[in-house]
C-alpha positions in Angstrom: 40.0 -85.2 -36.7 41.6 -88.4 -35.7 42.3 -89.8 -32.3 45.6 -91.2 -31.1 43.9 -93.5 -28.6 42.0 -95.5 -31.3 45.1 -95.5 -33.6 47.4 -96.4 -30.8 46.3 -99.9 -30.1 43.6 -100.6 -32.5 43.5 -104.1 -34.1 41.5 -105.1 -36.9 39.6 -108.3 -36.1 36.9 -109.7 -38.4 35.2 -113.1 -37.6 34.5 -115.1 -40.8 37.0 -112.6 -42.6 36.5 -112.7 -46.3 40.3 -112.2 -46.9 41.2 -115.0 -44.7 38.6 -117.3 -46.1 39.6 -116.6 -49.7 43.3 -117.4 -48.8 42.5 -120.7 -46.9 39.3 -121.6 -48.8 37.3 -122.2 -45.7 34.6 -120.2 -44.0 34.3 -119.4 -40.3 38.0 -118.5 -39.8 39.4 -115.4 -38.2 41.7 -113.0 -39.7 43.3 -110.1 -37.8 45.5 -107.3 -38.5 47.0 -106.0 -35.2 49.1 -102.9 -34.6 52.6 -103.3 -33.1 52.8 -103.5 -29.4 54.5 -100.0 -29.1 51.1 -98.5 -30.2 49.0 -99.9 -27.3 50.1 -97.5 -24.5 47.6 -94.9 -25.3 44.7 -97.4 -25.6 45.7 -99.1 -22.4 45.8 -95.6 -20.7 42.3 -94.9 -22.0 41.0 -98.3 -21.1 39.6 -98.7 -24.6 38.7 -102.1 -26.0 41.2 -103.9 -28.4 38.6 -103.6 -31.3 38.5 -102.9 -35.0 39.8 -99.6 -36.3 37.2 -96.8 -35.7 35.5 -94.6 -38.1 36.5 -90.8 -37.9 33.6 -89.9 -35.6 34.3 -92.7 -33.2 38.1 -91.9 -33.1 37.2 -88.2 -32.3 35.1 -89.5 -29.4 37.7 -91.9 -28.1 40.3 -89.0 -28.2 37.9 -87.0 -26.2 37.7 -89.9 -23.7 41.6 -89.8 -23.3 41.6 -86.0 -22.7 38.9 -86.3 -20.1 41.0 -88.8 -18.2 44.2 -86.7 -18.5 42.2 -83.7 -17.1 41.0 -85.6 -14.0 44.5 -87.0 -13.5 46.0 -83.5 -13.5 43.4 -82.1 -11.2 43.8 -85.0 -8.7 47.6 -84.3 -8.6 46.9 -80.6 -8.2 44.5 -81.0 -5.2 46.9 -83.4 -3.6 49.7 -81.0 -4.0 47.9 -77.9 -2.7 46.3 -79.6 0.3 49.0 -82.1 1.3 52.2 -80.0 1.0 52.3 -77.5 4.0 54.7 -75.1 2.3 52.4 -74.1 -0.5 51.3 -70.5 -0.5 48.1 -69.1 -1.8 46.3 -72.2 -0.9 42.7 -70.7 -1.0 43.3 -69.1 -4.3 44.8 -72.2 -5.7 41.9 -74.4 -4.5 39.4 -72.0 -6.0 41.3 -72.2 -9.3 41.4 -75.9 -9.2 37.6 -76.0 -8.3 36.9 -74.0 -11.5 39.0 -76.4 -13.4 37.1 -79.3 -11.9 33.7 -77.7 -13.0 35.1 -77.4 -16.5 36.3 -81.1 -16.4 32.8 -82.1 -15.3 31.1 -80.3 -18.1 33.8 -82.0 -20.4 33.0 -85.4 -19.0 29.3 -84.9 -19.3 29.5 -84.0 -22.9 31.8 -87.0 -23.6 29.3 -89.4 -22.0 26.6 -87.9 -24.4 28.8 -88.5 -27.4 29.6 -84.7 -27.8 32.9 -82.6 -27.6 32.6 -79.5 -25.4 33.2 -76.2 -27.3 34.4 -78.1 -30.4 34.2 -75.0 -32.5 36.3 -72.9 -30.1 39.5 -74.9 -30.0 41.9 -72.0 -30.0 39.8 -70.3 -27.3 40.2 -73.4 -25.1 43.9 -73.3 -25.6 43.9 -69.7 -24.6 41.9 -70.4 -21.5 44.1 -73.2 -20.5 47.3 -71.1 -20.9 45.7 -68.4 -18.7 44.5 -71.1 -16.1 48.0 -72.6 -15.8 49.7 -69.2 -15.7 47.4 -68.2 -12.7 48.1 -71.5 -10.8 51.8 -70.8 -11.1 51.3 -67.2 -10.2 49.5 -68.0 -6.9 51.9 -70.7 -6.1 55.7 -70.2 -6.7 56.0 -68.4 -9.9 58.0 -69.9 -12.7 59.4 -72.7 -10.5 55.8 -74.0 -9.5 55.1 -77.7 -10.2 51.9 -76.4 -11.8 54.1 -75.4 -14.8 54.0 -79.2 -15.8 50.4 -78.6 -16.6 51.6 -77.0 -19.8 53.0 -80.4 -21.0 49.7 -82.0 -20.0 47.8 -79.4 -22.1 50.1 -79.9 -25.1 49.6 -83.7 -24.8 45.8 -83.2 -24.8 46.0 -80.9 -27.8 48.1 -83.2 -29.7 45.7 -86.0 -29.2 42.6 -84.1 -30.1 43.7 -81.6 -32.7 45.9 -81.0 -35.6 49.8 -80.3 -35.4 49.1 -76.7 -36.3 46.7 -76.1 -33.4 49.3 -78.0 -31.2 52.1 -75.5 -32.2 49.7 -72.6 -31.7 48.9 -73.8 -28.2 52.7 -74.0 -27.6 53.0 -70.4 -28.6 50.2 -69.4 -26.2 51.6 -71.4 -23.4 55.1 -69.8 -24.1 53.6 -66.3 -23.9 51.8 -67.3 -20.7 55.0 -68.5 -19.1 57.1 -65.6 -20.3 54.5 -63.1 -18.8 54.5 -65.2 -15.6 58.3 -64.7 -15.3 58.0 -61.0 -16.0 55.3 -60.3 -13.2 55.8 -63.0 -10.7 57.8 -62.3 -7.6 61.2 -63.9 -8.2 62.3 -66.6 -5.6 65.7 -67.6 -6.9 68.4 -66.0 -9.1 68.1 -68.8 -11.5 64.5 -68.4 -12.6 65.6 -66.8 -15.9 67.4 -70.0 -16.7 64.3 -72.0 -15.6 62.2 -70.1 -17.9 64.4 -70.7 -20.9 64.8 -74.4 -20.2 61.2 -74.9 -19.6 60.4 -73.2 -22.9 63.0 -75.2 -24.7 61.6 -78.5 -23.2 58.0 -77.3 -23.9 58.9 -76.8 -27.5 60.6 -80.1 -27.9 57.7 -81.7 -26.1 55.3 -80.2 -28.6 57.3 -81.5 -31.5 57.8 -85.0 -30.1 54.1 -85.4 -29.1 52.9 -84.1 -32.5 55.3 -86.5 -34.3 54.1 -89.5 -32.2 50.4 -88.8 -32.4 50.7 -88.1 -36.1 52.3 -91.5 -36.6 49.6 -93.1 -34.5 46.9 -91.4 -36.4 48.3 -92.4 -39.6 48.4 -96.0 -38.5 44.9 -95.7 -37.4 43.8 -94.5 -40.7 45.6 -97.3 -42.5 44.0 -99.8 -40.2 40.5 -98.2 -40.7 41.0 -98.4 -44.5 42.3 -102.1 -44.2 39.3 -102.9 -41.9 36.7 -101.5 -44.5 38.5 -103.6 -47.3 38.3 -106.8 -45.1 34.6 -106.1 -44.3 34.0 -105.7 -48.1 35.8 -109.0 -48.7 33.8 -110.6 -46.0 30.5 -109.6 -47.4 31.7 -110.7 -50.9 32.6 -114.1 -49.4 29.3 -114.4 -47.5 27.5 -113.8 -50.8 29.6 -116.3 -52.6 29.0 -118.9 -49.8 25.3 -118.2 -50.0 25.3 -118.6 -53.8 27.3 -121.9 -53.5 24.9 -123.2 -50.8 21.9 -122.3 -53.0 23.5 -124.0 -55.9 24.2 -127.1 -53.8 20.7 -127.2 -52.6 19.5 -126.9 -56.2 21.8 -129.6 -57.4 20.6 -131.9 -54.7 16.9 -131.2 -55.7 17.8 -131.9 -59.3 19.5 -135.2 -58.2 16.4 -136.2 -56.2 14.2 -135.6 -59.1 16.5 -137.4 -61.5 16.6 -140.4 -59.2 12.8 -140.4 -59.1 12.5 -140.2 -62.8 15.1 -143.0 -63.2 13.0 -145.2 -60.8 9.8 -144.4 -62.6 11.5 -145.2 -65.9 12.7 -148.5 -64.7 9.1 -149.3 -63.3 7.5 -148.1 -66.5 9.8 -150.2 -68.6 9.2 -153.2 -66.6 5.4 -152.8 -66.7 5.5 -152.3 -70.4 7.6 -155.4 -70.8 5.4 -157.5 -68.5 2.2 -156.3 -69.8 3.1 -156.0 -73.4 3.8 -159.6 -73.9 0.4 -161.0 -72.7 -1.3 -158.2 -74.7 0.4 -159.4 -77.8 -0.6 -162.9 -77.2 -4.2 -161.8 -76.4 -4.2 -159.8 -79.7 -3.0 -162.7 -81.8 -5.8 -164.9 -80.2 -8.4 -162.3 -81.0 -7.1 -162.0 -84.6 -7.2 -165.9 -85.0 -10.8 -165.9 -83.7 -11.9 -163.2 -86.1 -10.6 -165.2 -89.1 -12.3 -168.4 -88.0 -15.6 -166.9 -86.8 -17.9 -165.7 -89.6 -20.6 -164.4 -87.2 -20.8 -160.7 -88.1 -22.0 -159.7 -84.6 -19.3 -161.7 -83.0 -16.6 -160.4 -85.4 -17.6 -156.9 -84.7 -17.1 -157.3 -81.0 -13.8 -158.9 -81.5 -12.7 -156.0 -83.7 -13.7 -153.5 -80.7 -11.7 -155.7 -78.3 -8.7 -155.6 -80.7 -9.0 -151.8 -81.1 -8.8 -151.4 -77.3 -5.8 -153.7 -77.1 -4.1 -151.6 -79.7 -4.8 -148.5 -77.7 -3.3 -150.1 -74.5 -0.2 -151.1 -76.5 0.2 -147.6 -77.8 -0.1 -146.1 -74.3 2.5 -148.5 -73.1 4.9 -147.6 -76.0 4.5 -143.9 -75.2 5.2 -144.3 -71.5 8.1 -146.6 -72.3 9.5 -144.1 -74.8 9.1 -141.2 -72.2 10.8 -143.2 -69.4 13.7 -144.3 -71.6 17.2 -142.9 -70.5 17.4 -139.4 -71.7 20.1 -138.3 -74.2 22.4 -135.4 -73.3 23.0 -134.6 -77.0 21.7 -131.2 -78.2 20.0 -131.4 -81.5 17.9 -129.2 -83.8 14.4 -129.4 -82.4 11.0 -128.4 -83.7 9.2 -127.0 -80.7 5.8 -128.1 -82.2 6.9 -131.7 -82.1 8.0 -131.4 -78.5 4.6 -129.8 -77.6 2.8 -132.6 -79.4 4.7 -135.3 -77.5 4.1 -133.5 -74.2 0.3 -133.4 -74.9 0.3 -137.1 -75.9 1.8 -137.9 -72.6 -0.3 -135.5 -70.5 -3.6 -136.9 -71.9 -3.3 -139.8 -69.7 -3.1 -137.6 -66.5 -6.0 -138.1 -64.1 -7.0 -134.4 -64.3 -7.1 -134.3 -68.0 -10.7 -135.2 -68.2 -13.2 -132.4 -68.8 -10.5 -129.8 -69.7 -10.5 -127.9 -73.0 -6.8 -127.9 -74.3 -6.2 -125.8 -77.2 -3.0 -125.1 -79.3 -2.2 -121.9 -81.2 1.0 -122.8 -83.1 2.6 -120.1 -85.4 3.6 -121.7 -88.6 7.2 -121.5 -90.0 9.0 -121.0 -86.8 12.7 -121.6 -86.9 14.1 -124.5 -84.9 15.8 -124.3 -81.6 18.9 -126.3 -80.4 18.1 -128.3 -77.3 18.1 -131.6 -75.6 14.7 -133.0 -77.0 13.8 -135.1 -73.9 14.4 -132.2 -71.5 12.4 -129.8 -73.5 9.5 -132.3 -73.4 9.9 -132.6 -69.6 9.7 -128.8 -69.2 6.6 -128.5 -71.4 5.0 -131.5 -69.7 5.6 -130.0 -66.2 3.9 -126.7 -67.3 1.0 -128.5 -68.9 0.5 -130.6 -65.8 0.6 -127.6 -63.5 -2.1 -126.0 -65.7 -4.2 -129.2 -65.4 -3.9 -129.2 -61.6 -4.8 -125.5 -61.5 -8.1 -125.7 -63.4 -11.4 -127.3 -62.8 -13.6 -129.2 -65.3 -14.7 -127.2 -68.2 -11.8 -124.7 -68.0 -9.6 -123.8 -71.0 -5.8 -124.4 -71.3 -4.1 -122.8 -74.2 -0.5 -123.6 -75.5 0.7 -120.9 -78.0 3.9 -120.5 -80.0 5.2 -117.2 -81.5 8.4 -115.3 -82.4 8.4 -112.0 -80.4 8.9 -108.8 -82.2 10.4 -105.5 -80.7 10.0 -102.3 -82.7 9.1 -104.3 -85.8 12.4 -106.4 -85.5 12.0 -110.2 -84.8 13.9 -111.3 -81.8 16.1 -114.4 -81.6 13.8 -116.3 -79.5 10.8 -118.7 -79.7 8.0 -118.0 -77.3 6.0 -120.9 -75.9 3.2 -119.8 -73.5 0.9 -122.2 -71.4 -2.1 -120.2 -70.2 -4.9 -121.6 -67.8 -8.1 -120.3 -66.4 -7.3 -121.4 -62.9 -7.5 -119.5 -59.7 -4.0 -118.0 -60.0 -0.9 -117.9 -57.6 -1.1 -115.8 -54.4 1.2 -112.7 -54.7 3.4 -113.6 -51.7 4.0 -117.1 -53.3 4.9 -115.8 -56.8 8.5 -115.0 -55.6 9.1 -118.4 -54.5 7.6 -120.6 -57.2 11.0 -121.4 -58.8 12.6 -122.2 -55.6 13.1 -126.0 -54.7 10.6 -127.8 -52.5 8.2 -124.8 -52.6 4.7 -125.8 -53.5 1.2 -124.7 -53.0 -0.3 -128.1 -53.7 -1.2 -130.5 -50.8 0.6 -133.4 -52.5 3.2 -131.6 -54.6 7.0 -132.2 -54.3 7.9 -128.5 -55.0 10.3 -129.6 -57.7 8.3 -129.1 -60.9 8.9 -125.4 -61.7 12.3 -125.6 -60.1 13.4 -128.4 -62.6 11.8 -126.2 -65.4 13.8 -123.3 -64.4 17.1 -125.2 -64.2 16.6 -127.1 -67.5 15.4 -123.8 -69.3 18.3 -121.7 -68.2 21.2 -124.1 -67.8 20.4 -126.7 -70.5 18.2 -125.2 -73.0 20.0 -121.8 -72.8 16.7 -120.0 -72.5 14.5 -118.6 -69.8 11.2 -119.2 -68.1 9.0 -116.7 -66.4 5.5 -116.0 -64.9 3.9 -113.6 -67.3 0.8 -113.2 -65.1 -1.2 -114.8 -62.4 -4.5 -113.5 -61.1 -8.0 -114.5 -60.5 -8.6 -115.1 -64.2 -5.8 -117.5 -64.6 -2.0 -118.0 -64.9 0.4 -117.8 -68.0 3.9 -119.0 -68.1 6.3 -118.3 -70.9 9.2 -120.3 -72.1 11.8 -118.6 -74.3 14.1 -120.7 -76.4 17.0 -119.4 -78.5 16.8 -119.6 -82.4 19.4 -121.4 -84.3 17.8 -120.8 -87.9 16.3 -117.8 -89.2 14.1 -118.4 -92.2 11.4 -115.9 -92.8 8.6 -116.9 -90.4 5.1 -117.2 -91.7 3.0 -115.0 -89.3 -0.1 -117.1 -89.8 -1.4 -118.9 -86.8 -3.1 -122.3 -86.8 -5.7 -122.8 -84.1 -6.4 -126.4 -83.6 -8.0 -128.5 -80.9 -6.2 -131.8 -80.6 -8.1 -134.9 -81.4 -7.5 -136.2 -77.9 -9.0 -133.2 -76.2 -12.1 -133.6 -74.4 
C-alpha cells in the first residue's frame, strides 16, 4: 500500500549524488529530483519533512499519520458544532457518539506512534464501522441535512489515501447505503430532503472518483521517485567506490614516486662514489703491480698480490653497485629468471645482515623465459631477499626456488619463484596489510618494499606476488611470472649453495 502523503511532496535529495558527480566530474555536489509544487499540499498538511522518497513500509506509516490528523480534525469540528450551536438536538447522544470516535482515534494515534496500523487486516470492517458511525451522527442530529454528512467525504478521503481504489469505491457503496437508509428512517425536516439525498450521493460518488484519481497520481509519482532515489543511491555508492579506488591509486602512485626518487638519489650517490673511489683505486692497483715487478722478494711479492686481490674485489663491488644504480630501462625483453636471481644475490651479499645466513638456491633447469623489464625484476627479487635477511637470525636458512607449476598434470603458463626464510613469521593481523604503502613491521622500515614488489609484479611484469605462508616456522613469498616460450622443461632441480654464501 502506497501513501499519498509521501508521494505528494516527496523530493529525492542525495548529498554527494553519484549521478550528479558523474555528470559534473566532481564529488561532493548535491543532486536533487523534486516533485512539482502541486504535489506538496498533502505533505504540508501532514507536516512531513521534504525528504527522499520513502520505501513502501514508510509510505504506509506516513499515510497513517495523515489519516490520524484528518480524524482529529473531524472530531474537533464535530465537538465544536455539537456544543457551540444551541439549535443542535440530541446533544447528549451526539457527544457520546463523538466520544466513542475519539476513543477510536486515540487507539489509532497510539498505534501510529508505535509504527503500527490499527486493524490493518480488517479494512472493509473499518469502512462499515465508519458508515454506521456517520449515519448515527446524522440520525441523532438533523437527518439527511445534518452537517455530519460531510464526514462521508472525510472518510472517503482517508480511505483513498490509505487503501486501493477498489476499497475506496467499496467504502463509497457502504456510505451510500448508510445515507439511503438514513433518508428512509430519519424524520423528514423539509420537503427537499429527497433532492438532498440524491445530490449528496452524486457528489459523494464524484468525490470518490476525483480523490481516487488524484491519490493514484500521487502514489504513482511517489513510486517513480522511490525508484529514482534507489538508482541515485546505487550510483552514489558506485561513485564513492570509484573515488576510493582513485584515491588509493593516487596514494600508491605517490608512494612509487617517492621510492623512485629515493632510488634515483641513491643511484647518483653510488655513481659518484664509484667514480671518485674508482680512480684512486686504479692508481693504487697500478702502483702495486709496478712494485710487484720490481721487487723480487717472495714474501713481499705475496703480500702485494694479496693487496691487489682485495683492490680487485673492491673494484668489482663498485662496478656491481654502479650497475645496479644506473638508470633503469623501460624496455621489456626476454629474461632468464635464473640470471636475475643471480644478480639479486650478488647485490644482496653486501647487505649488513647477510653474514651468518645460509642462502641456498633450488633452480629448476630448462625453465622457459619470461618477458619483463630486467632491472625491475631484479628489484623485486632483491626486495624479497632483503626482507628474508631481515626476518632471520644468524644460522637460519633462506631458500630461493624456481619451478613451473602443474595442475592436474598440465603445465601452467607461469614461472614460480619462491623466497622462503626461517624467521619468526608475520602476525596474522598484519598479513592483510603487508602490500599496502607505508605499512611496515620494522622499526626502521619505510613500508614501501613489498608495496613496490606488488606494483611492479602486477603492473609491469604482468604477474603476481602473494604470501604463501607465514607462521612461527618462517615465511614464504611466491612471485609468478608469465611464460613467453614453452620448450619442454627439464624437471630436474639443481640444488646449489652459492660461493658467496656463508
